[in-house]
C-alpha positions as CSV (number, residue, x, y, z in Angstrom):
1,M,109.7,109.6,35.3
2,M,111.4,110.9,38.4
3,K,108.3,112.2,40.1
4,R,106.5,109.5,39.7
5,F,109.5,107.3,41.2
6,I,109.4,109.7,44.2
7,I,105.7,109.3,44.4
8,V,105.8,105.4,44.5
9,V,108.8,105.4,47.0
10,A,106.8,107.9,49.5
11,M,103.8,105.6,49.2
12,S,105.7,102.6,49.9
13,I,107.4,104.1,53.0
14,Y,103.7,105.2,53.8
15,C,102.3,101.6,53.5
16,A,105.2,99.9,55.3
17,S,104.6,102.3,58.3
18,I,101.1,101.4,58.3
19,S,101.2,97.8,57.7
20,Y,104.2,97.8,60.6
21,A,101.7,99.5,62.8
22,Q,98.9,97.0,62.2
23,E,101.4,94.3,61.9
24,L,102.3,95.5,65.9
25,I,98.8,96.3,67.1
26,L,96.6,93.9,65.1
27,D,98.7,90.9,65.9
28,E,98.6,91.8,69.8
29,I,94.8,91.6,69.1
30,E,95.0,88.4,67.4
31,V,97.0,87.0,70.2
32,K,94.8,88.0,72.9
33,A,91.6,86.7,70.9
34,Q,93.2,83.4,70.9
35,K,93.0,82.9,74.9
36,E,90.2,81.8,76.5
37,T,87.6,84.5,77.6
38,E,88.8,84.2,81.4
39,V,92.5,84.7,80.4
40,E,93.7,88.4,79.9
41,S,97.3,88.9,79.1
42,L,99.9,91.5,79.2
43,E,102.4,91.5,76.2
44,V,105.9,92.6,76.3
45,R,105.1,95.9,74.0
46,E,102.6,96.8,76.8
47,V,105.3,96.1,79.7
48,R,107.8,98.4,78.1
49,E,105.5,101.1,77.3
50,S,103.9,101.3,80.5
51,A,106.5,102.9,82.8
52,A,105.2,100.8,85.4
53,K,108.0,100.1,88.1
54,D,107.0,96.6,88.8
55,T,104.3,93.8,87.8
56,G,101.6,94.8,90.4
57,E,101.4,98.3,88.8
58,A,101.4,97.2,84.9
59,L,98.7,94.7,85.5
60,K,96.0,97.3,87.2
61,D,94.7,98.3,84.2
62,I,93.4,94.8,83.3
63,P,89.7,94.5,83.8
64,G,89.4,92.6,87.1
65,V,93.1,93.4,88.6
66,S,94.0,96.1,91.2
67,R,97.1,96.9,93.0
68,L,97.6,97.3,96.7
69,R,100.5,100.5,97.0
70,K,102.9,100.3,100.0
71,G,105.2,102.8,98.7
72,G,107.1,103.5,95.6
73,I,107.6,100.0,94.6
74,A,106.5,96.4,95.4
75,N,102.7,96.9,94.6
76,D,100.9,93.5,95.5
77,I,98.4,92.4,93.1
78,V,94.9,92.3,93.8
79,L,92.4,90.0,91.5
80,R,88.7,90.5,91.9
81,G,89.2,91.2,95.6
82,H,91.5,88.1,96.0
83,K,94.8,88.8,97.4
84,K,97.7,87.2,99.0
85,D,97.4,83.3,99.2
86,N,94.1,83.8,97.5
87,I,95.5,83.9,94.1
88,N,98.5,82.2,92.7
89,V,101.3,84.3,91.3
90,L,103.9,82.1,89.5
91,I,107.4,82.9,88.0
92,D,107.5,80.5,84.8
93,G,105.1,78.0,86.6
94,T,107.1,78.0,89.9
95,K,105.7,78.6,93.5
96,F,107.1,82.0,95.0
97,Y,106.8,82.9,98.2
98,G,108.0,86.6,100.0
99,A,109.5,86.4,103.7
100,C,107.8,89.5,104.7
101,P,105.1,88.5,107.5
102,N,103.6,92.0,106.2
103,K,103.7,91.2,102.7
104,M,106.3,93.8,101.6
105,D,107.9,91.4,99.3
106,P,105.0,90.0,97.4
107,P,106.2,87.3,94.7
108,A,106.0,89.6,91.5
109,F,108.7,92.1,93.1
110,H,111.1,89.5,93.1
111,L,111.9,90.1,89.2
112,D,112.6,92.8,86.8
113,F,110.6,93.9,84.0
114,A,113.6,92.9,81.3
115,E,113.0,89.6,82.1
116,V,109.4,89.5,81.2
117,E,108.2,88.1,77.9
118,T,104.4,88.0,78.6
119,I,102.0,87.9,82.0
120,E,99.0,85.7,82.0
121,V,96.0,86.2,84.3
122,L,93.6,83.2,84.7
123,K,90.4,84.7,86.2
124,G,88.3,82.2,88.5
125,A,88.6,78.8,89.9
126,F,89.8,77.0,86.8
127,D,93.2,76.1,87.7
128,V,93.9,72.5,88.8
129,R,97.4,72.5,87.7
130,N,98.5,74.4,90.3
131,Q,97.4,74.1,94.5
132,G,95.9,76.9,96.0
133,S,94.2,79.0,93.0
134,L,91.4,80.5,95.1
135,G,90.4,83.3,93.0
136,G,92.6,83.0,90.0
137,M,96.3,82.4,88.7
138,I,98.9,85.0,87.4
139,D,101.9,83.2,85.5
140,I,104.8,85.4,84.7
141,K,106.7,84.4,81.8
142,T,110.5,85.2,81.3
143,K,112.0,85.7,78.1
144,S,114.0,83.1,76.1
145,A,116.8,83.9,73.5
146,K,115.7,84.1,69.9
147,K,117.7,82.8,66.9
148,G,120.9,84.6,66.3
149,P,122.7,87.1,68.4
150,H,120.9,90.0,70.4
151,L,121.4,92.7,72.7
152,E,118.7,94.8,74.4
153,L,119.7,98.1,76.2
154,N,117.1,100.2,78.0
155,G,117.3,103.4,79.8
156,G,114.8,105.2,81.8
157,Y,114.2,108.3,83.9
158,E,111.3,109.7,85.9
159,S,110.4,112.5,88.2
160,F,111.5,112.3,91.4
161,E,115.0,111.0,90.5
162,S,113.9,107.8,89.3
163,Y,116.0,105.7,87.2
164,N,115.4,102.2,85.5
165,T,118.3,100.8,83.5
166,S,118.8,97.3,81.8
167,G,120.5,94.9,79.4
168,V,119.8,91.7,78.1
169,A,122.4,89.7,75.7
170,S,121.3,86.4,73.9
171,Y,122.5,84.2,71.4
172,G,120.5,81.1,69.7
173,A,121.9,78.5,67.6
174,E,120.0,75.4,66.2
175,R,120.6,73.3,69.4
176,F,121.3,75.4,71.9
177,S,120.7,79.2,73.0
178,I,121.8,81.3,76.1
179,L,120.6,84.5,77.5
180,G,121.9,86.9,80.5
181,G,120.4,90.3,81.6
182,A,121.3,92.7,84.2
183,A,119.0,95.5,85.7
184,Y,119.4,98.4,88.1
185,K,116.6,100.8,89.4
186,S,116.5,103.4,91.9
187,S,114.4,106.4,93.2
188,K,113.6,109.1,95.7
189,P,110.2,109.1,97.5
190,Y,107.7,110.1,94.8
191,K,105.3,113.7,95.4
192,D,101.4,113.6,95.5
193,G,99.2,115.8,94.0
194,N,99.9,118.6,96.8
195,G,103.6,118.1,96.2
196,D,104.3,116.5,99.4
197,R,106.7,113.0,99.5
198,F,105.2,109.9,100.3
199,T,107.7,110.2,103.5
200,E,105.5,113.3,104.6
201,V,102.2,111.5,105.0
202,Y,102.4,111.1,108.5
203,P,101.1,113.8,110.9
204,D,103.5,115.4,113.5
205,S,102.4,113.5,116.3
206,S,102.7,110.2,115.2
207,P,105.8,108.1,116.3
208,N,105.8,106.3,112.8
209,R,106.6,109.6,110.6
210,Y,109.8,109.4,109.2
211,R,112.8,111.4,110.8
212,P,113.3,114.7,109.3
213,D,116.6,113.9,107.4
214,E,115.0,110.7,105.8
215,T,112.2,112.5,103.9
216,D,114.0,113.0,101.0
217,S,116.4,109.9,101.2
218,T,116.5,106.7,98.8
219,A,113.1,105.2,98.4
220,Y,114.7,102.0,96.9
221,K,117.7,100.7,95.2
222,I,117.4,97.3,93.2
223,K,120.0,95.4,91.4
224,T,118.8,92.1,89.5
225,G,120.8,89.9,87.5
226,W,119.7,86.7,85.7
227,A,120.9,83.9,83.0
228,K,118.7,81.2,81.2
229,F,120.6,78.2,79.3
230,T,118.4,76.0,76.9
231,A,119.7,73.1,74.9
232,S,118.0,70.5,72.6
233,P,119.8,67.2,72.9
234,L,117.5,65.4,70.7
235,D,114.7,66.4,68.3
236,D,111.7,67.5,69.9
237,H,113.7,67.4,73.5
238,K,114.6,70.5,75.2
239,I,116.0,71.3,78.6
240,E,116.2,74.7,80.5
241,F,118.0,76.0,83.3
242,S,117.6,79.7,84.7
243,Y,119.1,81.6,87.6
244,T,118.2,84.9,88.9
245,R,119.7,86.9,91.9
246,Q,118.0,90.2,93.4
247,E,119.1,92.3,95.9
248,A,117.0,95.3,97.1
249,D,118.1,97.8,99.6
250,D,116.4,100.7,101.4
251,V,113.1,100.1,100.5
252,L,110.5,102.4,102.0
253,Y,106.9,101.2,103.0
254,P,105.2,104.1,104.4
255,Y,101.9,101.7,104.1
256,L,103.5,99.8,107.0
257,F,105.5,100.5,110.5
258,M,108.9,99.5,109.3
259,D,111.0,99.6,106.1
260,S,113.3,97.2,104.6
261,P,117.0,97.9,104.6
262,T,117.8,94.6,102.6
263,D,116.3,91.9,100.8
264,E,118.0,89.3,98.9
265,T,116.3,86.6,96.3
266,D,117.9,83.6,94.9
267,R,115.7,81.7,92.2
268,I,116.5,78.9,90.0
269,N,114.3,76.7,87.6
270,I,115.0,73.6,85.9
271,R,112.4,72.3,82.8
272,Y,112.9,69.4,80.4
273,Q,110.2,68.8,77.7
274,M,109.9,66.1,75.1
275,E,107.2,66.4,72.4
276,N,105.7,64.4,69.6
277,L,106.4,61.0,71.3
278,G,103.8,59.2,69.7
279,E,100.1,58.5,68.8
280,I,98.9,58.7,72.1
281,L,101.5,59.9,74.6
282,S,102.0,63.4,72.8
283,A,104.4,64.8,75.3
284,L,106.2,64.9,78.8
285,K,107.2,67.9,80.7
286,F,109.5,67.6,84.4
287,Q,110.2,71.0,86.3
288,T,112.3,71.5,89.3
289,Y,112.9,74.5,91.2
290,F,114.1,76.4,94.4
291,N,113.9,79.9,95.5
292,K,115.0,81.6,98.7
293,V,114.5,85.2,100.2
294,E,116.5,86.8,103.1
295,H,114.3,89.8,104.3
296,E,115.1,92.4,107.1
297,M,112.9,95.2,108.2
298,T,113.4,97.9,110.8
299,D,111.8,101.2,112.1
300,E,115.4,102.9,111.9
301,R,114.3,105.6,109.5
302,R,111.0,106.4,111.7
303,C,110.9,108.5,115.1
304,S,109.8,105.6,116.9
305,S,113.5,104.2,116.4
306,T,114.3,107.3,118.6
307,A,114.3,107.8,122.6
308,N,112.1,110.6,122.5
309,K,109.4,110.1,119.8
310,S,107.7,113.4,120.1
311,T,110.8,115.3,119.4
312,C,112.1,112.4,117.5
313,S,115.6,113.0,119.2
314,G,117.6,111.0,121.2
315,G,119.3,107.4,120.5
316,L,118.4,104.0,121.5
317,P,121.0,101.5,122.4
318,R,120.4,100.2,118.6
319,P,119.7,101.9,115.6
320,Y,116.1,100.5,115.8
321,S,113.5,100.0,118.6
322,M,111.6,97.1,115.9
323,R,113.3,94.7,113.7
324,T,112.5,91.6,111.9
325,Y,114.3,89.1,110.1
326,A,112.5,86.7,107.9
327,E,113.5,84.0,105.8
328,S,111.4,82.3,103.3
329,E,112.6,79.0,101.4
330,T,110.4,77.0,98.3
331,Q,111.3,74.0,96.6
332,G,109.5,71.9,94.6
333,I,109.2,69.4,91.4
334,K,106.4,68.8,89.0
335,A,105.7,66.2,86.3
336,E,103.1,66.3,83.8
337,S,102.3,64.0,80.8
338,E,99.9,64.7,77.7
339,F,98.0,62.0,76.0
340,L,95.9,62.2,72.8
341,L,93.1,60.4,74.4
342,L,89.6,61.3,74.6
343,G,90.5,64.5,72.9
344,T,93.7,66.0,75.1
345,T,94.0,64.6,78.4
346,S,96.9,65.8,80.8
347,L,98.0,63.9,83.7
348,G,100.5,65.5,86.5
349,A,101.8,65.3,90.0
350,D,103.7,67.8,92.0
351,Y,105.3,68.4,95.5
352,Y,106.4,71.5,97.0
353,Q,107.9,72.2,100.4
354,R,107.9,75.5,101.9
355,N,109.4,77.1,104.9
356,W,108.9,80.3,106.8
357,D,110.8,81.6,109.5
358,A,111.1,85.1,111.2
359,T,112.3,86.6,114.4
360,T,111.2,90.0,115.6
361,T,113.1,92.0,118.0
362,M,111.3,94.9,120.1
363,Y,112.6,97.4,122.7
364,M,110.2,97.1,125.6
365,M,110.4,97.6,129.1
366,M,113.9,99.3,128.5
367,K,115.5,96.2,126.8
368,Y,115.4,94.1,123.7
369,S,113.7,91.1,123.3
370,D,113.5,88.5,120.5
371,Q,110.2,86.6,119.6
372,A,109.8,83.9,116.8
373,S,107.0,85.8,115.1
374,M,107.2,83.4,112.3
375,P,108.1,80.1,114.1
376,D,109.9,78.2,111.5
377,V,107.0,76.8,109.7
378,E,107.0,73.9,107.3
379,V,104.7,73.2,104.9
380,E,104.6,70.2,102.3
381,N,102.1,69.6,99.9
382,F,101.8,66.8,97.1
383,G,98.8,66.8,94.7
384,I,97.8,65.1,91.4
385,F,96.0,66.7,88.6
386,L,94.1,65.4,85.7
387,M,92.7,67.9,82.8
388,N,90.5,66.9,79.7
389,T,89.4,69.3,76.8
390,K,87.3,67.3,74.1
391,K,85.6,68.7,71.1
392,L,81.8,67.6,71.3
393,S,81.2,68.8,68.0
394,D,82.3,71.6,65.6
395,K,80.9,74.1,68.0
396,I,80.9,72.9,71.5
397,E,84.0,72.3,73.5
398,L,84.1,70.9,76.8
399,S,87.1,70.9,79.3
400,S,87.3,69.6,82.9
401,G,89.8,69.1,85.5
402,L,90.3,67.7,88.9
403,R,93.1,68.0,91.6
404,L,93.5,66.1,95.0
405,D,95.8,67.5,97.7
406,A,97.4,66.8,100.7
407,T,99.0,69.6,102.5
408,D,100.7,69.2,106.2
409,T,101.9,72.2,108.1
410,E,104.1,72.3,111.2
411,P,105.5,75.1,113.5
412,R,108.9,73.8,114.5
413,K,109.0,76.5,117.3
414,D,107.0,76.0,119.9
415,R,104.5,79.0,120.3
416,S,101.4,77.4,121.8
417,S,101.2,79.7,124.7
418,V,100.5,82.5,122.6
419,Y,97.8,80.7,120.9
420,S,96.1,79.3,123.9
421,L,96.1,82.9,125.2
422,Y,93.3,83.6,122.8
423,H,92.1,80.4,121.0
424,G,92.4,77.9,124.2
425,S,93.4,74.4,123.8
426,A,94.3,73.8,119.9
427,D,95.9,71.3,117.7
428,I,98.7,73.1,116.5
429,D,100.1,70.7,113.7
430,Q,97.7,70.3,110.9
431,S,96.9,68.0,108.0
432,D,94.5,69.0,105.2
433,T,93.4,66.4,102.5
434,Y,91.0,68.5,100.1
435,A,89.7,68.3,96.2
436,S,89.5,70.9,93.6
437,G,87.9,70.7,90.3
438,N,85.9,72.4,87.4
439,I,84.1,71.8,84.3
440,K,83.7,74.3,81.3
441,M,81.7,74.4,78.0
442,N,82.8,76.9,75.5
443,Y,80.2,77.2,72.2
444,A,81.1,78.8,68.8
445,V,77.9,80.6,68.2
446,S,79.6,81.7,65.0
447,D,82.9,82.4,63.6
448,A,83.2,85.6,65.1
449,L,81.1,85.0,68.6
450,S,81.9,82.4,71.1
451,A,80.5,81.8,74.8
452,F,81.6,80.0,77.7
453,A,79.7,79.0,80.9
454,G,81.8,77.2,83.9
455,F,81.5,75.8,87.5
456,G,85.0,75.7,89.7
457,H,85.7,74.3,93.2
458,T,89.1,75.4,94.5
459,E,90.3,75.0,97.9
460,R,93.5,76.4,99.7
461,V,95.2,75.8,102.9
462,P,95.4,79.0,105.4
463,D,99.1,80.3,105.0
464,P,101.5,80.1,107.9
465,E,101.0,83.8,108.8
466,E,97.4,83.1,109.3
467,R,97.7,79.8,111.4
468,Y,100.7,80.3,113.1
469,I,102.0,84.3,113.4
470,A,102.9,84.7,117.3
471,L,103.9,88.2,118.2
472,R,103.5,89.9,121.6
473,R,103.2,93.6,121.8
474,M,101.6,95.7,124.1
475,G,98.2,94.0,124.1
476,T,96.3,97.5,123.6
477,Q,94.0,98.3,120.9
478,A,96.7,100.6,119.9
479,A,99.3,98.2,119.9
480,P,97.5,94.7,119.5
481,D,99.1,91.3,119.7
482,R,99.2,89.6,116.4
483,V,98.5,85.7,116.9
484,G,97.6,83.1,114.4
485,N,94.4,80.8,114.5
486,P,96.1,77.4,114.0
487,E,92.5,75.4,114.0
488,L,91.4,77.6,110.6
489,D,89.8,75.1,108.2
490,T,90.9,75.3,104.1
491,V,89.1,78.0,102.2
492,K,86.8,77.1,99.6
493,N,85.4,78.7,96.6
494,N,82.0,77.6,94.7
495,E,82.3,79.9,91.6
496,F,80.0,79.8,88.5
497,D,81.4,82.0,85.7
498,A,80.0,82.9,82.3
499,G,81.3,84.7,79.2
500,L,81.3,86.0,75.8
501,K,84.1,86.5,73.0
502,Y,83.4,88.5,69.8
503,K,86.3,88.7,67.2
504,K,86.0,90.2,63.9
505,D,88.7,91.5,61.9
506,T,90.2,94.3,63.9
507,L,87.8,94.0,66.9
508,L,87.9,92.1,69.8
509,V,85.3,92.5,72.7
510,K,85.5,90.1,76.0
511,A,82.7,90.1,78.8
512,Q,82.7,88.1,81.9
513,L,80.4,87.5,84.8
514,F,81.2,85.5,88.1
515,Y,79.5,84.6,91.6
516,S,81.7,83.0,94.2
517,D,79.9,81.3,97.3
518,L,83.1,81.1,99.6
519,D,83.2,79.0,102.8
520,D,85.6,79.6,105.8
521,Y,86.8,82.6,103.8
522,I,89.8,84.2,106.1
523,V,89.3,87.7,107.4
524,T,91.0,89.6,110.4
525,R,89.3,90.0,113.4
526,E,90.1,91.6,117.0
527,V,89.8,89.4,120.0
528,L,90.2,89.6,123.9
529,S,91.8,87.5,126.5
530,G,91.0,89.2,129.5
531,S,92.5,93.1,129.1
532,R,94.7,92.1,126.4
533,Y,93.6,93.0,122.7
534,A,95.0,90.9,119.5
535,R,94.8,90.5,115.9
536,T,93.9,87.3,114.8
537,Y,92.1,85.5,111.7
538,S,88.8,84.0,111.5
539,G,86.9,82.0,108.8
540,V,83.3,83.3,107.6
541,D,80.9,82.7,104.9
542,A,80.7,85.0,102.2
543,V,80.2,85.6,98.5
544,M,81.8,87.4,96.0
545,Y,80.1,88.5,92.7
546,G,80.7,90.9,89.7
547,G,82.3,90.9,86.2
548,E,84.5,92.5,83.7
549,A,84.4,93.7,80.3
550,S,87.0,94.9,77.1
551,A,86.9,96.0,74.1
552,R,90.0,96.6,71.6
553,F,89.7,97.7,68.1
554,A,91.3,99.5,65.0
555,L,89.8,102.5,63.8
556,P,90.2,104.4,60.4
557,M,93.2,106.6,59.7
558,D,95.5,104.5,62.0
559,F,93.6,105.3,65.3
560,Y,93.4,102.1,67.8
561,A,91.2,102.2,70.7
562,S,90.8,100.2,74.0
563,L,87.8,100.6,76.8
564,G,87.8,98.2,79.9
565,A,85.7,98.2,83.1
566,S,85.6,96.0,86.2
567,Y,83.3,95.6,89.3
568,T,83.6,93.4,92.4
569,R,80.9,93.1,95.2
570,G,81.9,91.1,98.5
571,R,79.9,90.4,101.7
572,N,80.5,88.7,104.9
573,E,77.5,86.5,105.2
574,S,78.7,85.6,108.7
575,D,78.6,88.8,110.2
576,D,76.4,90.6,107.9
577,T,78.7,93.1,106.7
578,N,81.1,93.7,103.8
579,L,84.2,92.1,103.3
580,P,87.1,94.5,103.9
581,E,89.3,95.6,100.8
582,I,87.2,95.3,98.2
583,P,88.2,97.5,95.1
584,P,85.0,99.6,93.6
585,F,83.9,100.0,90.0
586,K,86.9,101.1,88.2
587,G,87.5,101.7,84.2
588,N,89.7,103.1,81.5
589,A,89.8,104.1,78.1
590,S,92.4,104.8,75.7
591,L,92.8,106.3,72.0
592,R,96.1,105.6,70.3
593,Y,97.4,106.9,66.9
594,D,100.2,104.7,65.5
595,K,102.1,105.1,62.2
596,G,104.3,102.4,62.8
597,T,107.6,104.7,63.2
598,Y,106.0,107.1,65.8
599,F,102.6,107.0,68.0
600,G,100.8,109.2,70.4
601,E,98.3,107.8,72.9
602,I,95.7,109.5,75.7
603,E,94.4,107.4,78.7
604,E,92.0,108.0,80.9
605,L,91.7,106.1,84.4
606,F,89.0,106.3,86.9
607,A,87.3,104.5,89.7
608,S,84.2,104.9,91.5
609,N,84.0,105.8,95.5
610,Q,84.1,102.6,97.9
611,S,81.2,103.1,100.3
612,K,80.6,99.3,101.1
613,V,83.0,99.0,103.6
614,D,83.6,96.3,106.6
615,Q,82.4,98.5,109.8
616,L,83.7,95.8,112.3
617,I,87.3,97.0,111.6
618,D,86.3,100.4,111.1
619,E,87.1,100.5,107.5
620,D,87.0,104.0,105.7
621,E,85.2,105.0,102.6
622,T,87.6,105.9,99.8
623,A,86.5,108.8,97.2
624,G,86.5,108.4,93.3
625,W,88.9,109.3,91.2
626,G,89.8,110.0,87.5
627,I,93.1,111.0,86.0
628,T,94.7,111.4,82.4
629,N,97.5,109.7,80.9
630,V,99.4,110.8,77.9
631,K,102.3,109.0,76.2
632,A,104.6,109.0,72.9
633,G,106.8,107.0,71.2
634,Y,109.2,107.0,68.1
635,E,111.4,104.1,66.6
636,Y,114.2,104.6,64.1
637,K,116.0,101.8,63.0
638,D,116.9,99.7,66.2
639,L,116.3,102.8,68.6
640,K,112.9,103.2,70.3
641,L,112.1,106.3,72.4
642,F,109.1,106.2,74.9
643,A,108.0,109.5,76.6
644,G,104.9,110.2,78.7
645,I,103.3,112.0,81.4
646,K,101.2,110.2,84.2
647,N,98.4,111.9,86.0
648,L,98.6,114.8,83.9
649,F,96.3,117.5,85.8
650,D,98.4,116.6,88.9
651,K,95.5,115.3,91.0
652,Y,95.7,114.5,94.5
653,Y,93.8,111.1,95.1
654,F,94.1,107.9,96.8
655,E,93.1,104.2,95.5
656,S,91.0,102.0,97.8
657,L,93.7,99.8,98.8
658,S,95.6,102.6,100.1
659,Y,96.1,101.9,103.6
660,L,96.1,99.1,105.9
661,R,93.2,98.4,107.7
662,N,92.4,97.8,111.6
663,P,93.0,96.4,113.7
664,F,96.5,96.8,112.9
665,S,96.2,100.2,111.1
666,S,99.3,102.3,110.4
667,G,96.7,105.5,110.6
668,V,97.7,107.0,107.1
669,K,96.4,106.3,103.6
670,I,99.2,106.3,101.1
671,P,98.2,108.9,98.2
672,E,99.1,108.0,94.5
673,P,102.0,110.1,92.9
674,G,101.3,113.4,91.3
675,R,101.9,114.5,87.8
676,T,104.9,112.3,86.6
677,L,107.2,112.8,83.5
678,Y,108.9,109.8,82.2
679,V,111.4,109.1,79.4
680,N,112.6,105.4,78.2
681,V,115.2,104.6,75.7
682,Q,115.5,101.2,74.2
683,Y,118.2,100.0,71.6
684,N,117.9,96.4,70.1
685,F,120.7,94.8,67.7
């Protein structure tokens, strides 16, 4: 009897562990399957297990998503070859812009992973809810408090003295909830597969090399704190207020000529939502937000800040020879109503105001001089949008959207002499009115198989840097001026997408193809004025095409597998060359053994060589590569432990977006980290 009892208990524990693993992984597959084919997501488990330092690094394994590395952190997101303002990166649906003219601080940099619940990636020109989603949209959604008291503590250590700690406390009641958190992360410069730190990538002859006493210094120190309060004053009414403060110090960017000693960010977001209002009007949503970034960058840690650059010795009157102080401020409001009319119809309007101001100080001709490199540019945008989803039959669903925008841009400091030097007489202030829209059909071929096809037209306004940056340097090919082009037209994307999704029991397969016809697509070019050189911007006709595929499935004996692949091809039709900075074919494959209380996983990441480069800017080819990652985890009651090794075989390699292209190249490629060990601990109660 006792023996039978022990067997029953043991089997119960075994089955419980299996059901838990299935609940965790299979529910996640189900969540992803419920999203549209063109939407990918990164869930909170994947975020926590990844050991990524920021959102750009975490998303890079999603098919179609790449990252642009500038140093140890602050990776920028690239979606199907689109980056910067060609994609919208939102935080809880709010627009956010960094302050650095060189994009040191992309939007996703300005929050901590401990804030994140899920990240959604919409591929293609199918977003009319937000202005400017030319190539897609990424929405980072932050955590809310769950019912009852909760506390989550996270601690992580990684090779190269990298620390990552955070804590989140929350309490949820029937009518209100409150959540607060804090995080701190820091690191030394990582080492590549050859054993060199990323602060040692510059040759000894380069003035941009790091000072000898800086090569093993701090690579970044980041403190973040946040709070969120929600209340339901009435049934089906909800108000939410959130605030985040981030301070980033001593962030190194070997990709660029300068580093950032300070970067300070404030984010405020307020939302009010009413649901179940009636038979026709079903919901009303209101949102207002404000965010501000104060960003400083200097070359004080480089040999360029010394009097004798060749020997990296001697002092200047100030600690730097180059410094930029920049501020970015964005505020907006959005209102949206949802009607149960002709299926489901949403009508909304939004307004945002963006200000960007930067002053650059340079030591030239034995003196320091200031320039309004970003001349206090004011952008105001007002838009209205309409979306509809309707079932035409049991198998066919049609969705469509339309958006109209009016945008005014104005530099409030006069730099017209710089623009006229390279572009002649030009209208400086600009007003743009434009439309975006899409139509998409989903067809349920069977209970398991669905397909979609759609067309989208999206436009975006050139950003303030592309139109108005004004920085006089030496005016040589080695140190060209940087000048915007005030008369750039809006960038237009006419895109066709088609895809398939197959979901059957424990299997999810997705595939998508796209073709984009791009008008006035903005690329960098070198121009001459007499004997002076400048980096400026030009609009060209271009095409992009490619696709992505992924599969997730459960195997016998508690194994789970995933596969992914993506490819993008970009052509500059106007100049008969390739578009620059297009990532090559890349893929990933992983196999996971998961018993619920513990798991182990092996992952292969790879990319082909990129030989299709823009010869007009002397873009270099990059070699293909492949690496192996392994990780494991264990859970006991409220304690979770994760450990892993990235780049197991210590490969020395570069990703294709590892360096700044001409005509403003820093002259080096940034290698990826070599073998990296990490351990993360999480405690929940």
